[in-house]
N, CA and C atoms as a LAMMPS dump frame, in Angstrom:
ITEM: TIMESTEP
0
ITEM: NUMBER OF ATOMS
414
ITEM: BOX BOUNDS ff ff ff
-5.0000000000000000e+02 5.0000000000000000e+02
-5.0000000000000000e+02 5.0000000000000000e+02
-5.0000000000000000e+02 5.0000000000000000e+02
ITEM: ATOMS id mol type element x y z
1 1 1 N -406.706 188.874 477.799
2 1 2 C -406.319 190.127 478.432
3 1 3 C -405.449 189.839 479.643
4 2 1 N -404.405 190.627 479.819
5 2 2 C -403.594 190.444 481.017
6 2 3 C -404.35 190.907 482.264
7 3 1 N -404.091 190.25 483.372
8 3 2 C -404.715 190.646 484.634
9 3 3 C -403.693 191.168 485.628
10 4 1 N -402.444 191.195 485.216
11 4 2 C -401.372 191.731 486.058
12 4 3 C -400.199 192.064 485.158
13 5 1 N -399.229 192.764 485.714
14 5 2 C -398.036 193.106 484.954
15 5 3 C -397.872 194.596 484.817
16 6 1 N -397.446 195.005 483.624
17 6 2 C -397.18 196.423 483.374
18 6 3 C -397.898 196.886 482.118
19 7 1 N -398.359 198.12 482.162
20 7 2 C -398.967 198.774 481.008
21 7 3 C -398.009 199.855 480.527
22 8 1 N -397.808 199.911 479.22
23 8 2 C -397.023 200.98 478.613
24 8 3 C -398 202.029 478.12
25 9 1 N -397.71 203.301 478.445
26 9 2 C -398.592 204.399 478.058
27 9 3 C -397.781 205.485 477.356
28 10 1 N -398.235 205.844 476.169
29 10 2 C -397.674 206.977 475.442
30 10 3 C -398.82 207.593 474.665
31 11 1 N -399.245 208.775 475.096
32 11 2 C -400.422 209.395 474.482
33 11 3 C -400.167 210.849 474.117
34 12 1 N -400.947 211.323 473.156
35 12 2 C -400.871 212.722 472.727
36 12 3 C -401.202 213.627 473.909
37 13 1 N -400.676 214.84 473.888
38 13 2 C -400.927 215.788 474.981
39 13 3 C -402.416 215.983 475.224
40 14 1 N -403.201 216.076 474.159
41 14 2 C -404.632 216.326 474.326
42 14 3 C -405.384 215.12 474.893
43 15 1 N -404.744 213.948 474.94
44 15 2 C -405.383 212.746 475.482
45 15 3 C -404.983 212.444 476.928
46 16 1 N -403.976 213.106 477.429
47 16 2 C -403.423 212.76 478.74
48 16 3 C -404.463 212.833 479.868
49 17 1 N -405.208 213.915 479.957
50 17 2 C -406.176 214.076 481.052
51 17 3 C -407.257 213.003 481.001
52 18 1 N -407.718 212.694 479.814
53 18 2 C -408.792 211.71 479.688
54 18 3 C -408.302 210.272 479.858
55 19 1 N -406.99 210.041 479.736
56 19 2 C -406.428 208.7 479.912
57 19 3 C -406.216 208.374 481.395
58 20 1 N -406.197 209.393 482.249
59 20 2 C -405.934 209.19 483.675
60 20 3 C -406.847 208.149 484.316
61 21 1 N -408.118 208.178 484.008
62 21 2 C -409.074 207.256 484.62
63 21 3 C -408.698 205.8 484.335
64 22 1 N -408.369 205.505 483.082
65 22 2 C -407.996 204.135 482.716
66 22 3 C -406.729 203.698 483.443
67 23 1 N -405.743 204.576 483.52
68 23 2 C -404.478 204.232 484.173
69 23 3 C -404.686 204.051 485.677
70 24 1 N -405.455 204.936 486.29
71 24 2 C -405.734 204.792 487.733
72 24 3 C -406.46 203.481 488.016
73 25 1 N -407.358 203.079 487.141
74 25 2 C -408.07 201.806 487.303
75 25 3 C -407.086 200.645 487.306
76 26 1 N -406.145 200.649 486.374
77 26 2 C -405.165 199.563 486.296
78 26 3 C -404.216 199.569 487.494
79 27 1 N -403.782 200.747 487.917
80 27 2 C -402.902 200.842 489.092
81 27 3 C -403.619 200.296 490.326
82 28 1 N -404.897 200.592 490.452
83 28 2 C -405.673 200.144 491.617
84 28 3 C -405.754 198.625 491.708
85 29 1 N -405.644 197.93 490.581
86 29 2 C -405.687 196.461 490.626
87 29 3 C -404.293 195.839 490.544
88 30 1 N -403.254 196.693 490.614
89 30 2 C -401.902 196.169 490.749
90 30 3 C -400.978 196.301 489.557
91 31 1 N -401.41 196.911 488.485
92 31 2 C -400.526 197.087 487.331
93 31 3 C -399.456 198.126 487.626
94 32 1 N -398.275 197.933 487.081
95 32 2 C -397.21 198.928 487.076
96 32 3 C -397.387 199.748 485.805
97 33 1 N -396.927 200.986 485.821
98 33 2 C -397.049 201.861 484.665
99 33 3 C -395.663 202.249 484.178
100 34 1 N -395.447 202.064 482.876
101 34 2 C -394.223 202.514 482.221
102 34 3 C -394.672 203.422 481.092
103 35 1 N -394.043 204.59 480.981
104 35 2 C -394.505 205.582 480.011
105 35 3 C -393.34 206.365 479.43
106 36 1 N -393.573 206.944 478.256
107 36 2 C -392.571 207.808 477.653
108 36 3 C -392.458 209.088 478.468
109 37 1 N -391.412 209.855 478.236
110 37 2 C -391.078 211.013 479.051
111 37 3 C -392.209 211.948 479.409
112 38 1 N -392.869 212.531 478.412
113 38 2 C -393.933 213.488 478.686
114 38 3 C -395.128 212.863 479.375
115 39 1 N -395.471 211.665 478.961
116 39 2 C -396.609 210.987 479.583
117 39 3 C -396.279 210.597 481.021
118 40 1 N -395.082 210.09 481.262
119 40 2 C -394.68 209.719 482.622
120 40 3 C -394.698 210.937 483.543
121 41 1 N -394.185 212.042 483.063
122 41 2 C -394.168 213.283 483.857
123 41 3 C -395.601 213.703 484.204
124 42 1 N -396.496 213.667 483.226
125 42 2 C -397.889 214.047 483.456
126 42 3 C -398.545 213.13 484.485
127 43 1 N -398.322 211.836 484.357
128 43 2 C -398.931 210.884 485.287
129 43 3 C -398.434 211.115 486.709
130 44 1 N -397.142 211.264 486.877
131 44 2 C -396.563 211.488 488.214
132 44 3 C -397.088 212.79 488.811
133 45 1 N -397.161 213.843 488.002
134 45 2 C -397.698 215.127 488.478
135 45 3 C -399.149 215.006 488.931
136 46 1 N -399.836 213.99 488.438
137 46 2 C -401.239 213.78 488.787
138 46 3 C -401.438 212.596 489.723
139 47 1 N -400.387 212.239 490.443
140 47 2 C -400.489 211.238 491.493
141 47 3 C -400.48 209.788 491.063
142 48 1 N -400.093 209.511 489.828
143 48 2 C -400.033 208.132 489.345
144 48 3 C -398.569 207.725 489.227
145 49 1 N -398.142 206.699 489.966
146 49 2 C -396.742 206.276 489.865
147 49 3 C -396.445 205.729 488.471
148 50 1 N -395.389 206.241 487.858
149 50 2 C -395.023 205.806 486.515
150 50 3 C -393.508 205.823 486.373
151 51 1 N -392.998 204.811 485.707
152 51 2 C -391.569 204.716 485.412
153 51 3 C -391.357 205.135 483.966
154 52 1 N -390.38 205.993 483.729
155 52 2 C -390.08 206.446 482.374
156 52 3 C -389.356 205.344 481.601
157 53 1 N -389.728 205.191 480.322
158 53 2 C -389.067 204.251 479.427
159 53 3 C -388.806 204.965 478.104
160 54 1 N -387.713 204.635 477.46
161 54 2 C -387.35 205.284 476.204
162 54 3 C -388.278 204.905 475.062
163 55 1 N -388.514 205.875 474.179
164 55 2 C -389.099 205.583 472.872
165 55 3 C -388.01 204.874 472.077
166 56 1 N -388.369 204.198 471.012
167 56 2 C -387.372 203.509 470.185
168 56 3 C -386.342 204.498 469.669
169 57 1 N -386.784 205.677 469.266
170 57 2 C -385.88 206.688 468.714
171 57 3 C -384.923 207.273 469.747
172 58 1 N -385.178 207.013 471.04
173 58 2 C -384.321 207.558 472.1
174 58 3 C -383.202 206.603 472.492
175 59 1 N -383.163 205.428 471.918
176 59 2 C -382.092 204.479 472.19
177 59 3 C -382.472 203.415 473.196
178 60 1 N -381.601 202.433 473.296
179 60 2 C -381.859 201.273 474.149
180 60 3 C -381.412 201.52 475.576
181 61 1 N -382.06 200.839 476.511
182 61 2 C -383.229 199.97 476.369
183 61 3 C -384.476 200.812 476.113
184 62 1 N -385.365 200.321 475.257
185 62 2 C -386.574 201.056 474.897
186 62 3 C -387.804 200.163 475.017
187 63 1 N -388.953 200.726 474.679
188 63 2 C -390.222 200.042 474.878
189 63 3 C -390.314 198.731 474.098
190 64 1 N -389.784 198.682 472.898
191 64 2 C -389.844 197.431 472.122
192 64 3 C -389.029 196.352 472.811
193 65 1 N -387.882 196.714 473.37
194 65 2 C -387.087 195.742 474.135
195 65 3 C -387.9 195.207 475.312
196 66 1 N -388.603 196.1 475.999
197 66 2 C -389.404 195.702 477.169
198 66 3 C -390.548 194.767 476.775
199 67 1 N -391.165 195.01 475.64
200 67 2 C -392.225 194.111 475.169
201 67 3 C -391.638 192.751 474.826
202 68 1 N -390.515 192.759 474.125
203 68 2 C -389.873 191.498 473.722
204 68 3 C -389.422 190.67 474.92
205 69 1 N -388.967 191.325 475.993
206 69 2 C -388.496 190.551 477.15
207 69 3 C -389.619 190.244 478.139
208 70 1 N -390.856 190.602 477.785
209 70 2 C -392.007 190.224 478.595
210 70 3 C -392.295 191.11 479.788
211 71 1 N -391.693 192.304 479.843
212 71 2 C -391.94 193.159 480.999
213 71 3 C -393.062 194.175 480.763
214 72 1 N -393.694 194.133 479.6
215 72 2 C -394.887 194.942 479.322
216 72 3 C -395.953 194.01 478.761
217 73 1 N -397.146 194.044 479.372
218 73 2 C -398.216 193.144 478.968
219 73 3 C -399.364 193.836 478.236
220 74 1 N -399.407 195.173 478.265
221 74 2 C -400.526 195.924 477.721
222 74 3 C -400.013 197.261 477.211
223 75 1 N -400.571 197.751 476.095
224 75 2 C -400.092 199.001 475.491
225 75 3 C -401.263 199.939 475.225
226 76 1 N -401.129 201.19 475.7
227 76 2 C -402.064 202.269 475.382
228 76 3 C -401.25 203.332 474.654
229 77 1 N -401.546 203.569 473.366
230 77 2 C -400.747 204.489 472.568
231 77 3 C -401.637 205.259 471.604
232 78 1 N -401.704 206.575 471.773
233 78 2 C -402.403 207.407 470.799
234 78 3 C -401.372 208.284 470.114
235 79 1 N -401.559 208.487 468.822
236 79 2 C -400.599 209.26 468.038
237 79 3 C -401.315 210.319 467.219
238 80 1 N -400.539 211.285 466.767
239 80 2 C -401.062 212.323 465.876
240 80 3 C -400.028 212.561 464.781
241 81 1 N -400.466 212.494 463.564
242 81 2 C -399.589 212.806 462.445
243 81 3 C -398.863 211.597 461.886
244 82 1 N -398.437 211.751 460.648
245 82 2 C -397.793 210.655 459.927
246 82 3 C -396.474 210.227 460.573
247 83 1 N -395.685 211.186 461.057
248 83 2 C -394.392 210.839 461.654
249 83 3 C -394.568 210.018 462.923
250 84 1 N -395.49 210.413 463.791
251 84 2 C -395.74 209.667 465.024
252 84 3 C -396.246 208.266 464.712
253 85 1 N -397.09 208.147 463.716
254 85 2 C -397.603 206.839 463.321
255 85 3 C -396.479 205.963 462.797
256 86 1 N -395.606 206.532 461.999
257 86 2 C -394.459 205.801 461.474
258 86 3 C -393.52 205.375 462.601
259 87 1 N -393.293 206.274 463.563
260 87 2 C -392.414 205.971 464.689
261 87 3 C -392.946 204.817 465.536
262 88 1 N -394.261 204.643 465.568
263 88 2 C -394.836 203.595 466.416
264 88 3 C -394.957 202.246 465.705
265 89 1 N -394.505 202.161 464.478
266 89 2 C -394.604 200.914 463.707
267 89 3 C -393.932 199.737 464.427
268 90 1 N -392.708 199.925 464.909
269 90 2 C -392.003 198.829 465.583
270 90 3 C -392.689 198.468 466.9
271 91 1 N -393.296 199.451 467.545
272 91 2 C -394.051 199.201 468.778
273 91 3 C -395.266 198.325 468.482
274 92 1 N -396.016 198.678 467.451
275 92 2 C -397.191 197.888 467.08
276 92 3 C -396.8 196.467 466.691
277 93 1 N -395.725 196.34 465.944
278 93 2 C -395.255 195.022 465.503
279 93 3 C -394.856 194.156 466.701
280 94 1 N -394.104 194.733 467.637
281 94 2 C -393.673 193.983 468.824
282 94 3 C -394.876 193.556 469.651
283 95 1 N -395.837 194.451 469.822
284 95 2 C -397.04 194.113 470.593
285 95 3 C -397.784 192.958 469.936
286 96 1 N -397.922 192.994 468.628
287 96 2 C -398.609 191.925 467.9
288 96 3 C -397.861 190.597 468.029
289 97 1 N -396.573 190.618 467.795
290 97 2 C -395.78 189.389 467.836
291 97 3 C -395.703 188.766 469.228
292 98 1 N -395.777 189.604 470.262
293 98 2 C -395.637 189.109 471.63
294 98 3 C -396.963 189.097 472.381
295 99 1 N -398.046 189.221 471.619
296 99 2 C -399.408 189.071 472.146
297 99 3 C -399.74 190.022 473.297
298 100 1 N -399.259 191.267 473.168
299 100 2 C -399.594 192.307 474.143
300 100 3 C -400.733 193.13 473.542
301 101 1 N -401.919 193.117 474.139
302 101 2 C -403.025 193.918 473.604
303 101 3 C -402.606 195.379 473.458
304 102 1 N -403.034 195.981 472.349
305 102 2 C -402.573 197.311 471.962
306 102 3 C -403.785 198.18 471.647
307 103 1 N -403.968 199.278 472.373
308 103 2 C -405.119 200.156 472.199
309 103 3 C -404.663 201.521 471.712
310 104 1 N -405.318 202.016 470.671
311 104 2 C -404.913 203.277 470.06
312 104 3 C -405.954 204.382 470.224
313 105 1 N -407.006 204.116 470.993
314 105 2 C -408.026 205.139 471.235
315 105 3 C -408.306 205.231 472.722
316 106 1 N -408.793 206.391 473.153
317 106 2 C -409.161 206.568 474.555
318 106 3 C -410.307 205.638 474.925
319 107 1 N -411.301 205.526 474.059
320 107 2 C -412.45 204.659 474.341
321 107 3 C -412.002 203.215 474.512
322 108 1 N -411.1 202.767 473.655
323 108 2 C -410.598 201.396 473.757
324 108 3 C -409.827 201.168 475.04
325 109 1 N -408.988 202.123 475.417
326 109 2 C -408.202 201.997 476.642
327 109 3 C -409.104 201.957 477.874
328 110 1 N -410.099 202.83 477.91
329 110 2 C -411.038 202.842 479.038
330 110 3 C -411.811 201.529 479.119
331 111 1 N -412.279 201.049 477.982
332 111 2 C -413.026 199.788 477.961
333 111 3 C -412.143 198.631 478.408
334 112 1 N -410.89 198.608 477.961
335 112 2 C -409.969 197.541 478.36
336 112 3 C -409.726 197.571 479.867
337 113 1 N -409.462 198.757 480.407
338 113 2 C -409.211 198.881 481.85
339 113 3 C -410.417 198.434 482.656
340 114 1 N -411.609 198.859 482.253
341 114 2 C -412.827 198.459 482.962
342 114 3 C -413.081 196.962 482.828
343 115 1 N -412.787 196.415 481.655
344 115 2 C -412.953 194.982 481.45
345 115 3 C -412.014 194.165 482.323
346 116 1 N -410.768 194.589 482.399
347 116 2 C -409.794 193.891 483.245
348 116 3 C -410.222 193.991 484.704
349 117 1 N -410.654 195.166 485.117
350 117 2 C -411.115 195.362 486.501
351 117 3 C -412.294 194.439 486.804
352 118 1 N -413.252 194.351 485.91
353 118 2 C -414.419 193.485 486.117
354 118 3 C -414.003 192.023 486.18
355 119 1 N -413.102 191.618 485.309
356 119 2 C -412.654 190.232 485.293
357 119 3 C -411.917 189.88 486.585
358 120 1 N -410.999 190.736 486.994
359 120 2 C -410.228 190.505 488.223
360 120 3 C -411.151 190.489 489.443
361 121 1 N -412.161 191.361 489.438
362 121 2 C -413.09 191.454 490.562
363 121 3 C -414.185 190.412 490.544
364 122 1 N -414.23 189.583 489.514
365 122 2 C -415.256 188.547 489.425
366 122 3 C -416.613 189.084 489.012
367 123 1 N -416.65 190.311 488.487
368 123 2 C -417.92 190.928 488.113
369 123 3 C -418.25 190.769 486.638
370 124 1 N -417.527 189.93 485.947
371 124 2 C -417.72 189.79 484.519
372 124 3 C -418.704 188.666 484.237
373 125 1 N -419.718 188.976 483.484
374 125 2 C -420.676 187.946 483.101
375 125 3 C -420.919 188.048 481.607
376 126 1 N -421.202 186.935 480.998
377 126 2 C -421.443 186.888 479.57
378 126 3 C -422.936 186.72 479.337
379 127 1 N -423.448 187.557 478.469
380 127 2 C -424.861 187.467 478.094
381 127 3 C -424.953 187.548 476.58
382 128 1 N -425.966 186.943 476.034
383 128 2 C -426.205 187.034 474.605
384 128 3 C -426.603 188.452 474.244
385 129 1 N -426.216 188.895 473.078
386 129 2 C -426.559 190.232 472.615
387 129 3 C -428.074 190.45 472.643
388 130 1 N -428.822 189.423 472.305
389 130 2 C -430.274 189.533 472.288
390 130 3 C -430.831 189.86 473.686
391 131 1 N -430.141 189.414 474.732
392 131 2 C -430.594 189.708 476.091
393 131 3 C -430.579 191.201 476.394
394 132 1 N -429.681 191.929 475.783
395 132 2 C -429.597 193.366 476.016
396 132 3 C -430.719 194.13 475.315
397 133 1 N -431.254 193.552 474.254
398 133 2 C -432.262 194.243 473.461
399 133 3 C -433.642 193.601 473.524
400 134 1 N -433.812 192.638 474.391
401 134 2 C -435.112 192.004 474.566
402 134 3 C -436.102 193.028 475.122
403 135 1 N -437.393 192.912 474.808
404 135 2 C -438.372 193.898 475.27
405 135 3 C -438.402 194.072 476.796
406 136 1 N -438.121 193.029 477.549
407 136 2 C -438.17 193.142 479.01
408 136 3 C -436.798 193.401 479.63
409 137 1 N -435.764 193.652 478.811
410 137 2 C -434.412 193.936 479.329
411 137 3 C -434.391 195.301 479.979
412 138 1 N -433.718 195.386 481.118
413 138 2 C -433.648 196.68 481.804
414 138 3 C -432.226 197.092 481.994
């Protein structure tokens, strides 16, 4: 998982409010935010600094270029419908090829942000699964 750099955010309208917590967590530990037009506007309106970046369909330079040149280290992308899923194919491919973790659900994005925060803050500890379910576990 990246511990610094930039996160790319492009989410469905119905996911924007619930994604704020994850993005604010990353900004608080030093991540820059790059987002597509509507998402960037929403984030800025809600006090989160975000730089707009083109979708692939909007022309170059676009998000896939940014992933390829190493200026995006993490991707949060939720889609709705077959066309949106098809449009994000090159984004998913670039993220995979350039080892940028890619999250497509709100739960995954929140967990990733909290995990990065814990790791950066030194609060991350590893325990066996059995330790969580032992009779005396609290």
